[in-house]
C-alpha positions in Angstrom: 97.4 159.9 122.7 96.8 156.6 120.8 95.4 156.9 117.3 94.4 154.1 114.9 93.8 155.0 111.3 92.4 152.4 108.9 92.6 152.5 105.1 92.2 150.2 102.1 88.4 149.7 102.1 86.4 150.1 98.9 84.0 148.4 96.5 85.0 145.0 95.0 83.2 142.3 93.2 82.5 138.9 94.8 85.6 136.8 94.6 87.9 139.8 94.7 90.5 140.9 97.2 91.3 143.9 99.4 94.0 144.6 101.9 93.1 146.8 104.9 95.8 148.6 106.8 95.7 150.2 110.3 98.4 152.6 111.3 98.9 153.1 115.0 100.6 155.8 116.9 101.0 157.0 120.4 102.5 154.0 122.2 104.8 151.0 121.6 102.8 149.2 119.0 104.7 145.9 119.3 103.6 145.4 122.9 99.9 145.1 122.2 97.5 142.7 120.6 95.5 144.1 117.6 92.1 143.1 116.3 89.9 143.6 113.4 86.1 143.8 113.8 83.3 144.6 111.4 79.8 145.9 111.7 77.1 145.6 109.0 74.0 147.8 109.0 71.6 146.8 111.7 74.0 144.3 113.2 76.3 144.2 116.2 80.0 144.7 115.8 81.6 141.3 115.4 85.1 139.8 115.7 87.0 139.1 112.5 90.6 138.5 113.3 93.3 139.2 115.9 97.0 139.0 116.3 98.7 138.8 119.7 101.7 140.9 120.7 103.9 137.9 119.9 102.3 137.0 116.6 99.6 134.4 117.4 96.6 134.7 115.1 92.9 134.1 115.6 90.0 134.2 113.1 86.3 133.9 113.2 85.1 130.7 111.4 83.5 132.5 108.5 86.8 134.1 107.3 89.2 131.2 108.0 91.1 130.3 104.9 90.2 133.6 103.2 91.5 136.4 105.4 95.0 136.8 106.9 96.0 139.2 109.7 99.6 140.3 110.0 101.6 143.0 111.7 104.7 145.0 110.8 106.0 146.3 114.1 108.6 148.4 112.3 105.8 150.3 110.5 103.4 150.3 113.5 100.8 148.8 111.2 98.5 145.8 111.2 97.0 144.4 108.0 94.0 142.4 107.0 94.4 140.6 103.7 90.9 139.6 102.5 90.6 137.2 99.6 87.6 135.4 98.0 85.4 138.2 99.3 81.6 137.5 99.5 78.7 139.9 99.7 78.3 138.8 103.4 81.6 140.4 104.1 80.1 143.9 103.4 80.5 146.0 106.5 82.5 148.8 108.1 85.8 147.3 109.3 87.4 148.6 112.5 90.8 147.9 113.9 91.4 147.9 117.7 94.2 147.9 120.1 94.5 145.9 123.3 94.1 147.6 126.7 97.3 146.3 128.3 100.6 145.1 126.9 102.0 141.5 126.7 98.7 140.0 127.6 97.5 136.6 126.7 93.9 135.3 126.7 90.7 135.8 124.7 91.1 138.4 121.9 87.7 137.9 120.3 85.5 140.3 122.4 85.1 144.1 121.9 85.6 144.6 125.7 89.2 143.4 125.4 90.2 146.5 123.4 90.5 150.0 124.5 91.3 152.0 121.3 89.4 151.9 118.1 89.9 153.4 114.6 87.2 155.3 112.7 86.4 152.4 110.4 86.7 151.8 106.7 83.8 150.7 104.4 84.1 147.4 102.5 81.4 146.7 100.0 81.3 143.4 98.1 78.9 143.3 95.1 77.4 140.1 93.8 
């Protein structure tokens, strides 16, 4: 059974940094694309960043230059380094794992992903 467990969320002042981690288990981690999404109260879940099985990265425009997604296949973990945080970044952050292995194509939609973590709260104060 595939499990994704996020950690690293918390409360930070605007301009600060956090690093989120997502530990995966239950299948060969390196074969699958991974994504980070977030959901603020009253809003739909939105794409933040993704990394393909072979290391290509993608970001939503609002986080480009501030957030960095990376993966450590030896540790079965994907990371989201978040710098220069803004109050608008406040949300529950979810990691997600692709449905099928070694697959190219769009990684920005929720329907692309089959497994989701439980989420970790990020709160940025002004």
